[in-house]
Backbone as CSV, one residue per row, in Angstrom:
resi,resn,N_x,N_y,N_z,CA_x,CA_y,CA_z,C_x,C_y,C_z
1,MET,-3.035,13.446,-8.265,-1.905,11.883,-7.840,-0.435,11.675,-7.807
2,ALA,0.324,11.157,-7.453,1.334,11.056,-7.494,1.956,9.580,-8.006
3,GLY,1.966,10.097,-9.517,1.989,8.536,-10.836,3.088,7.924,-10.413
4,GLU,3.831,8.573,-10.117,5.524,8.423,-10.751,5.592,7.430,-9.507
5,TYR,5.050,7.120,-8.137,5.601,6.698,-6.964,5.008,5.065,-7.583
6,TYR,3.908,4.546,-8.234,3.322,3.740,-8.489,3.958,2.362,-8.489
7,GLY,4.171,1.623,-7.434,4.816,0.598,-7.345,6.372,1.063,-7.547
8,GLY,6.559,1.470,-7.511,7.972,2.007,-7.570,8.395,2.698,-6.125
9,MET,9.162,4.262,-5.582,9.562,4.504,-4.533,8.833,4.170,-3.162
10,ILE,7.283,4.127,-3.329,6.751,4.276,-1.953,6.130,2.468,-2.018
11,ARG,6.174,1.986,-0.908,5.201,0.368,-1.383,4.801,0.734,-0.203
12,ALA,4.262,2.026,1.413,3.556,1.341,2.081,3.150,2.691,2.627
13,SER,1.589,3.000,1.958,1.160,4.388,2.763,0.196,4.163,3.870
14,VAL,0.372,4.732,4.999,-0.376,4.630,5.960,-0.915,6.139,5.966
15,CYS,-2.418,6.359,6.239,-3.106,7.498,6.418,-3.694,7.828,7.391
16,MET,-3.531,8.711,7.859,-3.829,9.188,8.984,-5.064,10.380,9.215
17,ALA,-5.741,10.630,10.208,-6.199,11.863,10.340,-6.497,12.297,11.615
18,THR,-6.302,13.161,12.082,-6.191,13.655,13.014,-7.021,14.688,13.714
19,TYR,-7.411,14.688,14.844,-8.209,15.635,15.519,-8.266,15.757,16.447
20,ARG,-7.635,17.473,17.229,-7.745,16.882,19.218,-7.114,15.356,19.846
21,GLY,-5.684,15.439,18.754,-5.333,13.740,19.291,-4.128,13.814,20.080
22,ALA,-3.907,14.985,20.559,-3.055,14.939,22.050,-2.690,14.071,22.731
23,PRO,-3.466,13.567,23.578,-3.263,12.609,24.532,-3.056,11.429,23.928
24,PHE,-3.298,10.728,22.840,-3.127,9.276,22.543,-2.142,9.491,20.707
25,VAL,-1.916,10.476,20.281,-1.543,10.263,18.782,0.073,10.334,19.017
26,ARG,0.762,9.641,20.016,1.739,9.754,19.641,2.271,8.230,20.426
27,GLU,1.302,7.792,20.954,1.671,5.960,20.842,1.437,5.665,19.587
28,GLN,0.292,5.885,18.776,-0.299,5.470,17.752,0.803,5.273,16.643
29,ILE,0.957,6.819,16.736,2.494,7.047,15.396,3.348,5.960,16.208
30,PHE,4.097,5.765,17.091,4.998,4.605,17.100,4.709,3.312,17.245
31,SER,4.106,2.791,17.370,3.355,1.469,16.944,3.094,1.438,15.078
32,ILE,2.991,2.114,14.268,2.676,2.221,12.705,4.269,2.505,13.087
33,LEU,4.982,3.244,13.510,6.436,3.194,12.627,7.292,2.100,12.693
34,GLU,6.606,1.935,13.713,7.414,0.171,14.296,7.771,-0.670,13.781
35,GLN,6.382,-0.498,12.725,5.789,-1.642,11.357,6.615,-0.846,10.463
36,LEU,6.939,-0.258,10.008,7.454,-0.087,7.968,8.523,0.475,7.972
37,HIS,8.807,0.121,6.580,9.742,-0.453,5.956,10.622,1.680,5.387
38,ASP,12.116,1.488,5.321,12.976,2.512,4.734,11.740,3.377,3.713
39,ASP,11.272,2.449,2.908,10.671,2.792,1.691,8.935,3.049,1.329
40,ASP,8.549,3.217,3.150,6.676,3.290,3.204,7.049,5.030,3.793
41,GLU,5.863,5.193,4.134,5.470,6.540,4.425,4.419,6.508,5.449
42,LEU,4.145,7.624,6.327,2.485,7.606,7.094,1.721,9.336,7.039
43,VAL,1.220,9.200,6.160,0.522,10.461,5.770,-0.690,11.463,6.459
44,ILE,-0.440,12.056,7.333,-1.125,12.769,8.095,-1.650,13.392,7.798
45,VAL,-2.579,14.365,7.906,-3.270,15.183,7.528,-4.332,15.510,8.735
46,ASP,-3.770,16.928,9.154,-4.501,17.344,10.768,-5.775,18.459,10.156
47,ASP,-6.948,18.062,10.536,-8.430,18.568,10.894,-8.518,20.183,11.105
48,ALA,-7.358,21.010,11.406,-6.848,22.101,12.071,-7.004,21.854,13.499
49,SER,-6.716,21.048,14.260,-6.641,20.848,15.723,-6.619,21.985,16.921
50,PRO,-7.183,22.316,17.631,-7.482,23.647,18.242,-6.056,23.462,19.329
51,ASP,-5.774,21.686,19.677,-5.397,21.186,20.650,-3.369,21.329,20.301
52,ASP,-2.736,20.681,20.877,-1.452,20.828,20.516,-1.202,19.644,19.697
53,THR,-1.785,19.206,18.186,-1.780,17.695,17.953,-0.840,18.051,17.192
54,VAL,-0.479,19.123,16.480,0.247,19.261,15.784,1.829,19.377,16.234
55,ALA,1.495,19.635,17.509,2.987,20.252,17.692,3.766,18.300,18.108
56,VAL,3.218,18.095,18.839,3.093,16.325,19.303,3.624,14.948,18.209
57,ILE,3.278,15.757,17.237,3.525,15.402,15.475,4.718,15.800,15.019
58,GLN,4.794,16.988,15.429,6.246,18.142,14.856,7.369,17.268,16.067
59,GLY,7.230,16.977,16.948,8.046,16.809,18.235,8.742,14.948,17.559
60,ILE,8.214,14.585,16.705,8.158,12.943,16.369,9.316,13.655,15.598
61,VAL,10.701,13.233,15.174,11.285,13.032,13.984,11.629,11.974,13.200
62,ASP,10.926,11.869,12.259,11.295,10.806,11.130,11.146,11.194,9.986
63,PRO,11.918,10.798,9.120,11.267,10.860,7.545,10.578,10.400,6.539
64,ARG,10.441,9.836,7.438,8.363,8.421,6.558,7.463,9.527,7.028
65,ILE,7.313,10.440,7.960,6.522,11.296,8.220,5.955,12.368,7.415
66,ARG,5.201,12.416,7.013,4.357,13.758,5.978,3.188,13.998,6.235
67,LEU,3.573,15.486,7.212,2.076,15.790,7.993,1.846,17.187,7.127
68,HIS,0.267,17.371,7.047,-0.208,18.367,6.070,-1.359,18.925,7.298
69,THR,-1.195,20.252,7.355,-2.153,21.181,8.510,-3.206,21.889,7.633
70,GLU,-4.625,21.798,8.235,-6.037,22.114,7.340,-5.776,23.731,8.800
71,SER,-6.319,24.618,8.063,-6.417,25.697,8.185,-8.158,25.894,9.064
72,VAL,-9.203,25.098,7.845,-10.514,24.729,8.459,-11.071,23.527,9.045
73,ASN,-11.762,23.376,9.635,-12.235,21.891,9.821,-12.915,21.151,8.741
74,ARG,-12.650,20.719,8.520,-13.815,19.948,7.593,-14.318,18.373,7.585
75,GLY,-13.437,18.046,9.084,-14.716,16.951,9.414,-14.057,15.241,9.160
76,TYR,-14.142,14.667,9.358,-12.688,13.328,9.706,-13.546,12.108,8.148
77,VAL,-14.001,12.625,7.763,-14.417,11.974,6.563,-13.685,12.494,5.100
78,ARG,-13.417,13.976,5.488,-12.612,15.127,3.934,-11.872,14.884,4.342
79,THR,-11.197,14.707,5.488,-10.013,14.403,6.182,-8.998,13.329,5.299
80,PHE,-9.810,12.080,5.682,-9.431,10.695,5.322,-9.113,11.032,3.643
81,GLU,-10.218,11.311,3.461,-9.945,11.173,1.783,-8.843,12.246,0.978
82,ASN,-8.552,13.333,1.494,-7.398,14.418,1.410,-6.287,13.642,2.068
83,ALA,-5.493,13.145,2.715,-4.727,11.649,2.878,-4.700,10.759,2.270
84,ILE,-5.544,10.196,1.761,-5.788,9.306,0.922,-5.136,9.834,-0.696
85,ARG,-5.911,11.004,-1.106,-5.238,11.759,-2.266,-4.157,11.777,-2.169
86,ARG,-2.964,12.236,-1.066,-1.696,12.438,-0.542,-0.743,10.814,-0.969
87,ALA,-1.685,9.904,-0.623,-0.682,9.222,-0.323,0.229,8.386,-1.685
88,ARG,1.272,7.962,-1.474,1.939,7.614,-3.067,2.258,6.043,-2.910
89,GLY,2.301,5.418,-1.899,2.099,4.248,-1.833,1.174,3.132,-2.347
90,THR,1.905,1.748,-3.197,1.245,0.488,-3.774,0.175,0.066,-3.037
91,TYR,0.269,0.354,-1.639,-0.424,-0.423,-0.426,-1.232,0.873,0.706
92,ILE,-1.782,0.495,0.487,-2.601,1.698,1.091,-3.340,1.422,2.527
93,MET,-2.831,2.251,3.819,-3.751,1.698,4.833,-4.261,2.720,5.726
94,LEU,-5.273,2.543,6.266,-6.076,3.606,7.233,-5.680,3.782,8.795
95,ALA,-5.963,4.884,9.584,-5.319,4.553,10.820,-5.447,5.469,11.404
96,ASP,-6.512,5.588,12.889,-7.202,6.310,13.839,-5.835,7.107,14.394
97,GLN,-6.368,7.910,15.018,-5.038,9.051,15.755,-5.198,7.786,16.701
98,ASP,-5.981,7.249,17.979,-6.222,6.922,19.225,-6.543,5.366,19.269
99,ASP,-5.958,4.563,17.835,-5.647,3.106,18.907,-4.448,2.873,18.149
100,VAL,-4.211,1.376,18.465,-2.618,0.549,17.808,-2.784,-0.228,17.679
101,TRP,-1.533,-0.027,17.031,-1.388,-1.489,15.900,-1.147,-2.507,16.469
102,THR,-1.623,-4.043,15.988,-1.111,-4.868,16.642,0.381,-5.467,15.911
103,PRO,1.454,-6.187,16.294,2.198,-6.830,15.749,1.898,-7.384,14.369
104,GLY,3.058,-6.703,13.339,2.928,-7.797,12.223,1.325,-7.874,11.609
105,ARG,0.622,-6.952,11.583,-0.249,-6.004,11.241,0.314,-5.787,9.938
106,LEU,1.351,-4.795,9.568,1.487,-3.947,8.127,1.863,-5.678,7.134
107,GLU,2.833,-6.419,7.123,3.160,-7.536,6.621,1.864,-8.098,6.416
108,LEU,0.851,-8.220,7.368,-0.156,-9.732,6.954,-1.359,-9.305,6.063
109,MET,-1.649,-7.746,6.219,-2.613,-6.866,5.251,-1.558,-6.860,3.819
110,ILE,-0.693,-6.639,3.908,-0.650,-6.283,2.353,-0.074,-8.005,1.670
111,ALA,0.374,-8.929,2.675,0.465,-10.642,2.070,-0.885,-10.362,1.456
112,HIS,-1.843,-10.492,1.597,-3.156,-10.741,1.236,-3.357,-9.411,0.042
113,LEU,-3.496,-8.669,0.621,-3.587,-7.369,-0.471,-3.304,-8.088,-2.492
114,GLY,-2.015,-9.097,-1.683,-1.445,-9.674,-3.037,-2.152,-9.960,-4.456
115,THR,-3.723,-10.617,-3.817,-4.267,-10.812,-4.248,-5.383,-10.010,-4.440
116,THR,-6.216,-9.333,-3.905,-7.365,-9.064,-3.578,-6.954,-7.341,-3.543
117,LEU,-7.938,-6.538,-4.131,-8.115,-5.059,-3.994,-8.103,-4.569,-2.677
118,VAL,-8.655,-4.978,-2.144,-9.382,-4.446,-0.159,-9.055,-5.726,0.725
119,VAL,-8.704,-5.442,2.399,-8.526,-5.994,3.180,-9.264,-5.778,4.100
120,ALA,-9.710,-6.745,4.892,-10.234,-6.408,6.481,-10.353,-6.901,7.425
121,GLY,-9.585,-6.653,8.857,-8.768,-7.459,9.737,-10.114,-7.193,10.579
122,ASN,-10.150,-7.658,11.740,-10.867,-7.343,13.426,-9.893,-6.611,13.864
123,TYR,-10.514,-5.970,15.166,-9.443,-5.171,16.344,-10.493,-5.831,17.646
124,SER,-9.102,-5.673,18.764,-9.802,-6.234,19.842,-9.433,-4.099,20.670
125,VAL,-10.029,-4.332,22.153,-10.722,-3.445,22.749,-8.873,-3.140,23.506
126,LEU,-8.024,-2.228,23.892,-6.920,-1.928,23.669,-6.974,-2.021,25.796
127,GLY,-6.385,-2.808,26.069,-6.488,-2.639,27.379,-6.764,-4.030,27.897
128,GLU,-7.551,-4.237,27.407,-8.135,-5.663,27.948,-7.861,-6.908,27.619
129,ASN,-6.761,-7.379,27.140,-6.043,-8.220,27.146,-6.739,-9.142,25.609
130,GLY,-6.624,-8.465,24.702,-7.088,-8.803,23.362,-8.508,-9.036,23.141
131,ARG,-9.679,-8.438,24.558,-10.669,-9.239,23.899,-11.122,-8.302,22.851
132,MET,-11.974,-9.654,22.198,-12.707,-9.094,20.821,-13.939,-8.137,21.255
133,PRO,-14.867,-7.436,20.770,-15.927,-6.830,20.600,-17.257,-8.292,20.658
134,ALA,-18.274,-7.366,21.176,-19.104,-8.599,21.019,-19.455,-9.010,19.598
135,ARG,-19.592,-8.058,18.723,-20.177,-8.020,17.521,-20.047,-8.859,17.011
136,ARG,-20.317,-10.004,16.194,-19.441,-11.246,15.474,-18.107,-11.047,14.573
137,PRO,-17.314,-11.389,14.409,-16.323,-10.774,13.601,-15.899,-11.477,12.421
138,LEU,-15.273,-10.651,11.847,-14.792,-10.746,10.440,-14.071,-12.207,10.260
139,ARG,-14.228,-13.334,9.235,-13.509,-14.279,9.222,-12.957,-14.526,7.341
140,PRO,-12.464,-15.483,7.432,-12.338,-15.506,5.582,-13.090,-16.121,4.537
141,ALA,-14.199,-17.006,5.231,-15.148,-17.220,4.856,-16.301,-16.137,3.839
142,TYR,-16.117,-15.421,4.975,-16.786,-13.846,4.149,-16.428,-13.228,2.551
143,ASP,-14.803,-13.562,2.552,-14.553,-13.529,0.469,-15.653,-14.199,-0.367
144,ARG,-16.267,-15.179,0.367,-17.000,-15.701,-1.304,-19.118,-15.698,-0.912
145,GLN,-18.499,-14.599,0.282,-20.537,-13.923,0.483,-20.320,-12.803,0.033
146,ILE,-20.627,-12.521,-1.435,-20.454,-10.844,-1.095,-21.610,-10.052,-0.760
147,ALA,-22.892,-11.340,-1.563,-24.347,-10.540,-1.897,-24.483,-10.360,-0.140
148,TRP,-24.026,-11.420,0.491,-24.845,-11.021,2.071,-23.396,-10.291,2.696
149,ASN,-22.364,-10.001,2.429,-21.238,-9.079,2.983,-22.408,-7.810,2.842
150,THR,-23.110,-7.467,1.226,-23.290,-6.182,1.238,-24.690,-5.958,1.688
151,LEU,-25.589,-7.156,2.723,-26.989,-7.202,2.966,-26.658,-6.626,4.582
152,ALA,-25.369,-7.349,4.825,-25.028,-6.976,5.991,-24.330,-5.989,6.777
153,VAL,-24.063,-5.309,5.523,-23.736,-3.980,5.595,-24.428,-2.745,5.590
154,LEU,-25.857,-3.175,5.090,-26.493,-2.053,4.987,-28.014,-2.560,6.599
155,VAL,-27.264,-3.341,6.837,-28.127,-3.410,8.227,-27.494,-3.273,9.393
156,GLY,-26.299,-3.001,9.165,-25.426,-3.534,9.977,-25.202,-3.999,10.790
157,TYR,-24.273,-5.288,10.345,-24.107,-6.516,10.648,-22.140,-6.526,11.052
158,ARG,-22.078,-6.096,9.425,-20.514,-7.059,9.370,-19.591,-5.499,9.933
159,PRO,-18.652,-6.006,10.808,-18.084,-4.957,11.317,-16.705,-4.699,10.326
160,TYR,-16.817,-3.718,9.728,-16.066,-3.166,8.985,-15.519,-1.613,9.506
161,PHE,-14.455,-1.695,9.679,-13.933,-0.019,10.667,-12.699,-0.007,10.143
162,GLY,-12.463,1.564,9.456,-11.082,1.656,8.514,-10.186,1.343,9.369
163,CYS,-9.971,1.228,10.468,-8.666,1.101,11.011,-8.359,0.164,11.376
164,ALA,-9.687,-0.575,10.468,-8.047,-3.049,10.725,-8.292,-3.168,9.110
165,MET,-8.428,-1.685,8.206,-8.271,-2.042,6.340,-7.242,-0.776,6.405
166,GLY,-7.407,-1.700,4.749,-5.928,-1.723,3.752,-6.665,-2.126,2.241
167,PHE,-5.907,-0.932,1.233,-6.603,-1.334,-0.173,-5.756,-1.252,-0.635
168,ARG,-5.915,-1.719,-2.511,-4.314,-1.422,-3.431,-4.642,-0.132,-4.008
169,ARG,-3.248,0.753,-4.542,-3.461,1.913,-5.141,-4.413,1.734,-6.408
170,GLU,-4.547,0.603,-6.866,-5.430,0.382,-8.192,-7.762,1.096,-7.521
171,LEU,-7.522,0.478,-6.462,-9.033,1.030,-5.766,-9.121,2.692,-5.803
172,VAL,-7.671,3.224,-5.814,-7.765,4.894,-5.518,-9.658,5.582,-6.395
173,PRO,-8.710,5.602,-8.083,-9.415,6.091,-8.839,-11.291,6.105,-8.568
174,ASP,-12.041,4.746,-8.079,-13.287,4.427,-7.640,-13.540,4.853,-6.388
175,LEU,-12.035,5.660,-5.492,-12.850,5.587,-4.415,-12.560,6.557,-3.727
176,VAL,-11.716,7.104,-4.493,-12.008,9.340,-4.388,-12.080,9.418,-5.665
177,PRO,-12.629,10.905,-5.429,-13.823,11.578,-4.292,-14.738,10.553,-3.897
178,PHE,-14.845,10.588,-1.999,-15.958,9.938,-1.381,-17.436,10.612,-2.337
179,PRO,-18.467,10.025,-2.249,-19.641,10.430,-2.729,-19.953,11.434,-1.342
180,GLU,-20.162,12.383,-1.922,-20.645,13.791,-1.064,-22.202,13.113,-0.073
181,ILE,-22.196,12.288,-0.411,-23.695,11.840,0.656,-23.047,10.885,1.828
182,PHE,-21.608,10.613,2.450,-21.246,10.239,2.944,-20.565,11.367,3.811
183,ILE,-21.745,11.380,4.693,-20.628,12.574,5.292,-20.383,12.027,6.854
184,GLU,-20.314,10.856,6.877,-19.445,9.706,8.008,-19.601,8.463,7.166
185,SER,-18.603,7.661,8.241,-18.577,5.882,7.820,-17.792,5.450,6.118
186,HIS,-17.078,6.408,6.220,-16.038,6.049,4.657,-15.489,4.899,5.556
187,ASP,-15.378,3.985,6.333,-15.011,3.120,6.473,-15.911,2.003,5.842
188,LEU,-17.232,2.187,5.819,-18.464,1.583,5.598,-17.894,1.983,3.964
189,TRP,-18.055,3.019,3.031,-18.415,3.057,2.207,-16.757,2.507,1.279
190,LEU,-15.746,2.283,1.575,-14.635,1.473,1.401,-14.870,0.179,1.495
191,ALA,-15.695,-0.625,2.356,-16.483,-1.794,2.558,-17.565,-2.399,1.306
192,ILE,-17.697,-1.362,1.078,-18.718,-1.323,-0.126,-19.128,-1.598,-1.511
193,LEU,-17.302,-0.750,-1.630,-16.840,-0.587,-3.076,-15.874,-1.450,-3.116
194,GLY,-15.170,-2.157,-1.920,-14.906,-3.817,-2.369,-15.271,-5.225,-2.095
195,ASN,-17.209,-5.055,-1.815,-17.409,-5.830,-2.764,-17.954,-5.763,-3.017
196,ALA,-18.321,-4.394,-4.489,-18.798,-4.681,-5.450,-18.112,-4.732,-6.399
197,THR,-16.391,-4.328,-6.304,-15.386,-4.992,-7.308,-14.915,-6.822,-6.937
198,ARG,-16.103,-7.172,-5.850,-15.764,-9.052,-5.799,-14.433,-9.404,-5.902
199,SER,-13.332,-8.129,-4.761,-12.338,-8.326,-4.824,-11.573,-7.878,-2.982
200,ILE,-11.721,-8.729,-2.274,-12.367,-7.913,-0.707,-11.634,-9.418,0.043
201,SER,-10.546,-9.285,0.941,-10.267,-10.570,1.706,-10.945,-10.299,3.196
202,HIS,-11.048,-11.038,3.839,-11.308,-10.824,5.695,-10.205,-11.646,6.530
203,LEU,-10.160,-11.057,7.382,-9.178,-11.864,7.993,-9.233,-11.868,9.419
204,SER,-9.357,-13.390,9.842,-9.629,-14.008,11.317,-9.126,-12.607,12.378
205,GLU,-7.566,-12.305,11.990,-6.528,-11.720,13.173,-6.706,-10.219,12.854
206,VAL,-6.788,-10.129,14.817,-7.242,-8.619,14.940,-5.856,-8.075,14.612
207,VAL,-6.295,-6.940,13.872,-4.899,-6.509,13.467,-5.080,-4.626,13.972
208,VAL,-5.916,-4.490,15.009,-5.791,-3.341,15.772,-6.052,-2.933,17.272
209,GLU,-5.784,-2.720,18.415,-6.831,-2.237,19.578,-7.320,-1.496,19.434
210,ARG,-8.366,-1.344,19.573,-9.179,0.258,19.677,-9.025,0.654,20.842
211,ARG,-8.977,1.896,21.078,-9.079,2.665,22.448,-10.519,3.596,22.346
212,LEU,-11.201,3.223,23.796,-12.349,3.003,23.568,-12.807,4.182,24.979
213,HIS,-13.245,5.522,24.406,-13.230,6.555,24.716,-14.574,7.303,25.123
214,ASP,-14.753,8.455,25.449,-15.921,9.231,25.324,-15.894,10.153,23.886
215,TYR,-14.759,10.484,23.275,-15.093,10.997,22.002,-14.077,10.211,20.694
216,ASN,-14.879,8.995,21.019,-14.397,8.407,19.680,-15.685,8.793,18.641
217,VAL,-15.313,9.198,17.173,-16.081,8.834,15.881,-17.246,8.108,16.205
218,THR,-16.635,6.869,16.130,-17.595,5.838,16.170,-18.672,5.767,17.344
219,PRO,-19.835,6.059,17.556,-20.366,6.207,18.373,-20.642,5.289,19.169
220,LEU,-20.517,4.649,20.870,-20.148,3.459,21.437,-21.845,3.709,21.732
221,LYS,-22.584,3.699,21.908,-24.194,3.334,22.231,-25.028,3.646,20.917
222,TRP,-26.202,3.114,20.965,-27.245,2.816,20.682,-28.060,4.291,20.098
223,ARG,-27.968,4.839,18.679,-28.045,6.060,17.964,-29.811,5.791,17.649
224,PRO,-30.494,7.306,17.889,-31.420,7.358,17.853,-31.844,6.950,16.454
225,LEU,-33.381,6.422,16.085,-33.940,5.928,15.305,-33.993,6.233,13.578
226,GLY,-33.997,7.722,14.467,-33.766,8.814,12.249,-32.646,8.561,12.256
227,THR,-32.277,8.663,13.169,-30.357,8.484,12.404,-29.734,7.487,11.751
228,ILE,-30.599,6.273,12.173,-30.346,4.973,11.609,-30.520,4.472,10.488
229,LEU,-31.916,5.155,10.372,-32.685,5.617,9.330,-32.567,6.647,7.843
230,THR,-31.835,7.114,8.174,-30.956,8.372,7.108,-29.233,7.382,6.983
231,ALA,-28.605,6.718,8.010,-27.886,6.373,8.032,-27.652,4.908,6.579
232,ARG,-28.912,4.682,6.820,-28.986,3.401,6.005,-29.343,3.939,4.862
233,LEU,-30.185,4.577,4.625,-30.377,5.336,2.786,-28.897,5.547,2.999
234,MET,-28.324,6.570,3.401,-26.882,6.801,2.997,-26.645,5.801,1.991
235,LEU,-26.010,4.659,2.925,-25.550,3.079,2.065,-26.174,2.588,1.520
236,ALA,-27.596,2.545,1.556,-28.204,2.066,0.000,-27.717,2.674,-1.271
237,ARG,-27.792,3.876,-0.986,-27.228,5.207,-2.564,-25.792,4.899,-2.999
238,GLY,-25.090,4.778,-1.541,-23.601,4.001,-1.999,-22.964,2.902,-2.053
239,MET,-24.347,1.893,-2.372,-24.458,0.942,-3.099,-24.329,1.119,-4.609
240,LEU,-25.258,2.304,-4.342,-26.011,2.051,-6.455,-24.426,3.267,-6.800
241,ILE,-24.021,4.047,-6.495,-23.064,4.518,-7.016,-21.848,3.654,-6.783
242,ALA,-21.190,2.920,-6.758,-20.595,1.936,-5.896,-20.313,1.127,-7.804
243,ARG,-21.585,0.552,-7.590,-22.249,-0.506,-8.648,-21.599,0.416,-10.110
244,ARG,-22.021,1.581,-10.186,-21.954,2.534,-11.621,-20.562,2.684,-11.761
245,ARG,-19.397,3.012,-10.752,-18.012,3.265,-10.988,-17.262,2.380,-11.026
246,VAL,-17.783,0.744,-10.971,-17.018,-0.100,-10.886,-17.587,-0.472,-12.566
247,ARG,-18.933,-0.094,-12.711,-19.319,-0.867,-13.797,-18.612,0.284,-15.068
248,LEU,-17.992,1.474,-14.810,-17.885,2.275,-16.109,-16.189,2.696,-16.326
249,ARG,-15.610,1.245,-15.802,-14.714,1.057,-15.690,-13.423,0.161,-16.091
250,PRO,-12.606,-0.070,-16.916,-12.279,-1.067,-16.944,-11.779,-2.301,-16.157
251,PRO,-12.123,-3.460,-15.609,-10.827,-4.248,-14.882,-9.840,-3.954,-14.550
252,ARG,-9.844,-3.898,-13.005,-8.456,-3.568,-12.784,-7.187,-4.838,-12.125
253,ALA,-5.862,-4.546,-13.286,-5.571,-6.444,-12.565,-4.804,-5.910,-11.795
254,ILE,-4.393,-7.192,-10.845,-3.785,-6.896,-9.636,-2.021,-7.500,-10.181
255,VAL,-1.354,-6.935,-10.140,0.286,-7.003,-10.259,0.937,-7.100,-8.828
C-alpha cells in the first residue's frame, strides 16, 4: 500500500476492472476522466482480456491512467481487489468497464465521504432517459437504518452496486483482502462493511448509467434457487467476518 500518498498527492482513485471490454470501455473512461482533477488517478487492472481491451485503453493518452495487466484470468472480484490495493488516493471509487458516469458524480460522492467511510448512490439505465430500475432506490433515510440495511442485503432488497459506490482510504485495512468466500458480489461485501462500521451515506441521486447487455456480470434474470441460497449463506458469513474485522481494529477517524 502506497501510504505516502495518503491524504497528500493523490486526491481520488477510481478503480476499474476490465475483461473483454473493448466495445464499451473507451466511452466509460472518458466519462470518468472528464471529472478527474490533475491530482486524481484512474487505476485499471485488466484480467487477461483475450480481445482488444488493453489496446483500446493504451490508445487513450492521459497521465492519470495507470494500467496493470494480468497474465492469468482471476475473475472480477479479485481483479477489483487488486485495483484497490494499487489505489493511492484518499477517496476511492469503483467503476465498471461498460457504464457511463453521470456529470458531477465524483464531487458529490467526495463531499459525502467527508463525514462517512462509505457512500452509495443509485443508477439509471443507459439510453433510456434516466429511467430508474424497478427496485426501490437508495435514499438518505437509510443512513439511520443500519440493522434494516444489513437484513435487506441478506434478502437482496437493498440495491447496492459497486459501480455506484465509493469509500475512504481508512476503510481499506478492513476491506481487503476480500474474504475468500466472496467469489461474487464484492459490492455487497463493501455494503456489509460500511453498515458494520455504522458509517455509510446513501444518496438519492443517480451517479452512474448502467449499460444492460447479455454479458453483464450482475445477472439480468432470476437465478436458480440453489444459487440464491448459496449466495445468501456467503453474505451471512460475510456479516460475521465484517463484525470481527471492525471489532478488532481501533476506531477510524474521519479527517
